[in-house]
ZAMARGU-4260 file (C-alpha; in steps of 0.2 Angstrom, whole numbers, plus 5000, padded with zeros to 4 digits):
<rodrens>
0) 5176/5070/4805 | 5161/5078/4814 | 5153/5069/4827 | 5134/5071/4830 | 5128/5065/4847
5) 5111/5056/4846 | 5096/5066/4851 | 5092/5065/4870 | 5074/5058/4873 | 5063/5071/4881
10) 5059/5067/4899 | 5041/5067/4904 | 5035/5083/4913 | 5026/5078/4929 | 5016/5088/4942
15) 5018/5083/4960 | 5003/5087/4970 | 5004/5083/4989 | 4990/5082/5001 | 4999/5088/5017
20) 4986/5081/5029 | 4988/5064/5022 | 5007/5063/5019 | 5023/5063/5030 | 5036/5076/5028
25) 5050/5063/5032 | 5048/5054/5016 | 5049/5070/5004 | 5067/5067/4999 | 5065/5048/4994
30) 5048/5053/4987 | 5056/5065/4975 | 5069/5053/4971 | 5056/5041/4966 | 5047/5053/4955
35) 5063/5057/4946 | 5063/5039/4940 | 5047/5043/4930 | 5051/5061/4924 | 5055/5078/4929
40) 5045/5086/4943 | 5040/5102/4933 | 5027/5107/4946 | 5028/5104/4965 | 5014/5110/4976
45) 5008/5105/4993 | 4991/5109/5000 | 4985/5112/5018 | 4980/5124/5031 | 4997/5131/5036
50) 4990/5140/5051 | 4989/5124/5060 | 5003/5116/5070 | 5000/5099/5062 | 5009/5104/5047
55) 5025/5111/5056 | 5036/5097/5050 | 5032/5101/5032 | 5037/5119/5034 | 5055/5114/5038
60) 5057/5105/5021 | 5047/5115/5008 | 5061/5128/5004 | 5075/5115/5002 | 5065/5105/4990
65) 5057/5120/4981 | 5039/5115/4985 | 5026/5128/4983 | 5014/5128/4998 | 4996/5132/4994
70) 4986/5139/5008 | 4968/5132/5011 | 4958/5137/5026 | 4946/5125/5034 | 4928/5132/5030
75) 4920/5120/5041 | 4925/5110/5057 | 4922/5093/5050 | 4928/5094/5032 | 4943/5104/5026
80) 4944/5111/5008 | 4962/5105/5004 | 4956/5091/4993 | 4945/5102/4983 | 4959/5115/4981
85) 4971/5101/4975 | 4958/5094/4963 | 4954/5111/4955 | 4972/5115/4953 | 4975/5098/4945
90) 4961/5101/4932 | 4968/5118/4928 | 4986/5110/4925 | 4978/5096/4915 | 4970/5108/4903
95) 4986/5118/4900 | 4992/5103/4890 | 5010/5106/4896 | 5012/5090/4907 | 5014/5071/4903
100) 5008/5065/4920 | 5003/5068/4938 | 5010/5062/4955 | 4996/5062/4968 | 5003/5060/4985
105) 4988/5056/4997 | 4980/5041/5006 | 4963/5049/5003 | 4949/5041/4993 | 4943/5058/4987
110) 4956/5058/4973 | 4950/5042/4965 | 4939/5051/4952 | 4953/5064/4949 | 4965/5050/4945
115) 4953/5042/4933 | 4949/5058/4924 | 4967/5062/4921 | 4970/5045/4914 | 4955/5048/4902
120) 4965/5062/4895 | 4979/5050/4891 | 4991/5056/4905 | 5000/5045/4917 | 4995/5045/4936
125) 5007/5039/4949 | 4999/5038/4966 | 5008/5038/4983 | 5000/5033/4999 | 5001/5023/5015
130) 4997/5004/5012 | 4986/5002/5027 | 4976/5018/5024 | 4974/5020/5005 | 4957/5013/4998
135) 4959/5000/4984 | 4948/5010/4973 | 4961/5025/4973 | 4975/5012/4970 | 4967/5004/4955
140) 4963/5021/4948 | 4982/5025/4945 | 4994/5018/4932 | 5006/5014/4946 | 5004/5016/4965
145) 5019/5017/4977 | 5016/5013/4996 | 5025/5026/5005 | 5031/5015/5019 | 5045/5009/5007
150) 5051/5027/5006 | 5053/5030/5024 | 5071/5034/5029 | 5078/5018/5038 | 5094/5010/5042
155) 5101/4997/5030 | 5101/4979/5036 | 5108/4969/5023 | 5108/4964/5004 | 5090/4969/5001
160) 5083/4986/5003 | 5083/4996/5020 | 5070/4987/5030 | 5060/4993/5046 | 5052/4978/5055
165) 5036/4987/5058 | 5032/4990/5040 | 5015/4982/5037 | 5017/4983/5018 | 5030/4970/5018
170) 5024/4953/5013 | 5030/4935/5012 | 5030/4931/4993 | 5029/4912/4996 | 5013/4914/5007
175) 5005/4927/4996 | 4994/4916/4985 | 4986/4930/4976 | 5003/4937/4970 | 5009/4920/4965
180) 4994/4917/4955 | 4996/4934/4947 | 5014/4930/4943 | 5011/4913/4935 | 4997/4920/4925
185) 5008/4935/4919 | 5022/4923/4914 | 5010/4912/4904 | 5003/4927/4896 | 5020/4933/4890
190) 5028/4916/4886 | 5032/4908/4869 | 5028/4890/4864 | 5042/4883/4875 | 5036/4893/4890
195) 5049/4906/4891 | 5044/4924/4895 | 5055/4939/4894 | 5056/4946/4912 | 5053/4964/4907
200) 5036/4959/4899 | 5031/4949/4914 | 5034/4964/4925 | 5024/4975/4913 | 5009/4963/4913
205) 5009/4962/4932 | 5010/4981/4933 | 4995/4983/4922 | 4985/4971/4932 | 4990/4977/4949
210) 4996/4995/4950 | 5002/4993/4968 | 5014/4979/4963 | 5032/4984/4968 | 5046/4971/4972
215) 5051/4983/4986 | 5034/4978/4995 | 5042/4961/4997 | 5059/4967/5003 | 5068/4967/4986
220) 5076/4981/4976 | 5074/4972/4960 | 5061/4961/4952 | 5074/4948/4946 | 5079/4946/4965
225) 5062/4943/4970 | 5059/4930/4956 | 5075/4921/4961 | 5070/4920/4979 | 5055/4910/4975
230) 5064/4896/4966 | 5049/4893/4955 | 5057/4897/4938 | 5071/4892/4927 | 5081/4907/4921
235) 5089/4909/4904 | 5100/4925/4900 | 5102/4928/4882 | 5112/4940/4872 | 5102/4955/4865
240) 5101/4958/4846 | 5113/4973/4847 | 5125/4964/4858 | 5125/4978/4871 | 5117/4968/4885
245) 5108/4953/4890 | 5089/4949/4891 | 5083/4938/4905 | 5069/4925/4901 | 5060/4914/4914
250) 5049/4899/4914 | 5040/4889/4927 | 5050/4874/4933 | 5045/4858/4925 | 5040/4845/4937
255) 5052/4830/4936 | 5044/4812/4936 | 5049/4801/4950
</rodrens>
């Protein structure tokens, strides 16, 4: 009997474009691991003036990660041309029609319009930048935005993710009223008549409303772990229709009468 394996789903082809002046070389391995969650990094380029000593840390990691450096001299003393070079290359790559999305690595607001333009063409945009530097306009212009603080190499300190105590991006979920309101609204938007909402749909709704949302910003690897830490929701695990796994549903805890 001949066995035919099911066809493999084509992975998304992504272009990773890095602004060397606004990114840290120390995150590159974890950054590329993060990119691999969304697709294949078919193009990897980094832009900067490689004659300056500031970019020396990048030179040590480019070869091992197969990243192509693009030289861009500073034409003036107050403004470098790196941003323009990256944007021009991005538009050239966009018009080839060979890609499914872009990963823009920078904390610079100059890439806000680029992100919007790429999305107008129907491609995904994943942004990467520092939480305390990246303008909200650039964050909102992306489909998903990852704060690079959570990609910094650190020592593991327990059951959640590796945490560095000086990470300003980490937030206390129980005190973040904006997030709690977003979470409750997303549960309500995804719920059935009994108030139960599939956890995956809740996460998708949050992501659409807040591109920068990531459970790791709150110190949790998984969205479900974050939900359980709040103790605000009932949890119901149901068998999937194909009996392969379970689907998690949540609903806000009902207030008990005294």
